[in-house]
C-alpha positions, 0 to 999 in steps of 0.5 A: 616264273613257270617254264613249260617245255616247248614240246613233248613226244608221244610214247605211242607214235613218237610224233610231237605233241605240239601243245599240252592241250593235245596230250594226256599222261596215262598210267597203270596201278599194281595190286598194291595201288602203286602207279607205274607205266607212265606214258605221255600220249596224244589225246584221243589219237594214241590211247592205250585201252589197258591204261586205266588212269589218265590226266590231261597233260595241260593239268600236269605242267606249270606249278599246279601240275607239279603240285599234283605230281608231288602228291604221288610221292607225299601228302605233304606236311599239311596232311601228314599223319605223324602216326602213319608215315607217308608211303609213295604212290609210285612203283618205280621212283626213277620212272616217275622222276623221268616223267616229272623231268619230261613235264617240267625241265626245259630241254629234257624231253628233247635230250632224252631222245639221245640218252641211248647214244654211246657218246652221251653215256661216255660224256656223262660217265664221270658226272655227278647226279645233277650235272647231266640234268642241268638246262645247259647240259640238256640243251647240248645233249638235245642239240646232238653235241655228244652224239657219236660220229 
């Protein structure tokens, strides 16, 4: 069963993108053809001219979208060349993982709006690398349960 997050936030205007059909993901590439600067935006309304690459948000959610996104990291075992190991296509793996979580992990998009809050950082200071990104914890972060009073 595929779960698509219920809403997305535009990285340009900050407003809600109500459906995947209303959005796009845009990015740039460096001189070595590594992709970076991934942004989720409103389709048409919030375009940024100097971002030459784009893909419809609707095409990047669900199982097909996840498969497409994973191709940025690896060609996969069916296409791998044993004499030439796969090199990632992304410049910053953490930035790319953030994008994948935004598009595929329920509550992540809403929770990330609270990540700069000191209460969230304090609550997660001794957590392992998985715990903060579990659906239950993300739901609590999104609800403001860890916000500073």
